[in-house]
Legacy VTK file of the C-alpha trace (Angstrom):
# vtk DataFile Version 3.0
C-alpha trace
ASCII
DATASET POLYDATA
POINTS 122 float
-11.339 15.403 -23.480
-11.594 16.540 -20.048
-8.771 18.422 -18.326
-8.217 17.248 -16.044
-6.123 19.548 -13.118
-5.358 16.877 -9.884
-6.015 13.231 -9.573
-5.805 11.296 -7.276
-6.731 7.473 -5.592
-8.115 6.163 -2.251
-9.215 2.885 -0.624
-11.986 2.014 2.241
-11.716 0.733 6.037
-13.512 0.823 9.002
-11.728 3.319 11.634
-9.485 6.313 10.451
-7.924 6.466 13.523
-6.981 3.222 13.581
-5.748 3.913 9.956
-4.278 7.130 10.325
-2.337 5.402 13.469
-0.934 3.297 11.060
-0.025 4.959 7.828
1.133 7.874 10.372
2.935 6.531 13.591
3.855 2.861 12.029
5.047 3.659 8.361
5.592 7.092 8.715
3.502 9.040 5.836
1.699 12.076 6.038
-0.836 12.587 7.085
-4.103 15.131 7.062
-7.577 15.203 6.833
-9.051 16.568 3.576
-13.277 16.320 3.201
-13.395 15.355 7.031
-11.617 12.195 6.117
-8.207 10.700 5.883
-5.698 11.963 3.273
-1.660 10.296 2.835
1.070 12.509 1.039
3.453 10.074 -0.489
7.002 10.818 -1.021
6.793 12.667 -4.115
3.521 14.628 -3.323
0.330 12.231 -4.215
-2.097 12.001 -2.600
-3.528 9.027 -1.457
-7.611 9.487 0.243
-8.662 7.212 2.477
-12.692 7.179 3.691
-14.152 5.168 6.336
-16.820 2.324 4.882
-19.063 0.633 8.201
-19.528 -2.452 6.249
-15.237 -2.169 4.499
-13.896 -6.138 3.055
-10.282 -5.335 2.768
-9.047 -5.576 -0.865
-7.713 -8.897 -2.864
-4.691 -7.352 -4.456
-2.402 -4.220 -3.401
-4.029 -0.979 -2.769
-1.058 0.979 -2.264
3.342 -0.130 -3.002
5.702 1.602 -1.057
9.548 1.876 -3.131
12.389 2.144 -0.949
16.237 1.445 -1.482
16.950 -1.139 0.294
13.844 -4.136 1.132
15.155 -5.988 3.865
16.009 -2.996 5.882
12.385 -1.678 5.403
10.788 -5.409 6.081
13.713 -5.407 9.442
12.086 -1.898 11.183
8.296 -2.759 9.788
8.831 -6.264 11.823
9.921 -3.847 15.004
7.139 -2.099 14.659
4.011 -5.012 14.511
4.049 -5.390 11.012
3.798 -9.445 9.981
4.079 -9.464 5.490
2.671 -12.161 4.124
3.184 -15.128 2.264
1.874 -15.754 -0.849
1.519 -19.183 -3.651
3.678 -18.706 -6.163
6.422 -16.496 -4.472
10.422 -17.604 -4.353
9.755 -15.526 -0.737
12.457 -15.799 2.290
12.365 -16.274 5.831
11.300 -13.084 5.980
8.555 -12.685 3.650
10.403 -10.855 0.433
10.382 -11.437 -3.068
13.592 -11.368 -4.677
14.402 -12.516 -8.431
11.143 -12.311 -10.904
11.188 -7.916 -10.431
12.728 -5.943 -7.854
12.860 -7.342 -4.716
9.046 -6.493 -2.551
7.419 -8.357 0.122
3.847 -6.851 1.387
2.287 -6.449 4.564
-1.872 -5.279 4.885
-2.834 -2.375 6.933
-5.154 -2.954 10.045
-8.325 -2.996 7.478
-6.265 -6.032 5.691
-5.760 -3.767 2.836
-2.301 -5.361 1.194
0.717 -2.839 1.297
3.864 -3.498 -1.182
7.054 -2.604 0.890
9.107 -2.080 -2.848
12.231 -2.426 -3.877
13.840 0.762 -6.354
LINES 1 123
122 0 1 2 3 4 5 6 7 8 9 10 11 12 13 14 15 16 17 18 19 20 21 22 23 24 25 26 27 28 29 30 31 32 33 34 35 36 37 38 39 40 41 42 43 44 45 46 47 48 49 50 51 52 53 54 55 56 57 58 59 60 61 62 63 64 65 66 67 68 69 70 71 72 73 74 75 76 77 78 79 80 81 82 83 84 85 86 87 88 89 90 91 92 93 94 95 96 97 98 99 100 101 102 103 104 105 106 107 108 109 110 111 112 113 114 115 116 117 118 119 120 121
């Protein structure tokens, strides 16, 4: 069996600078550059690699889960920064788009490339 020394996840966007601005300025995550692409360092130290793909198509599933202590406060803060939260069939979501009662509270938004991000309660 291979002896892995590290691991990371990744996803595509059509414009790295737009992605950097969103993940850094809007979501408040630490960003940097690795291998000529965007890296995001998540709370806890895990890294996500974001690469440019000119013919990008948004993922139809959640690509990133951001855990917060208070989903309502996080959603309100992000809405204040222009983030729009999504609504999905089959989930009992309140007026803000927060789903409750099926596990931890959760709300979904998209990044500028249309990739789905969850804000989920701890």
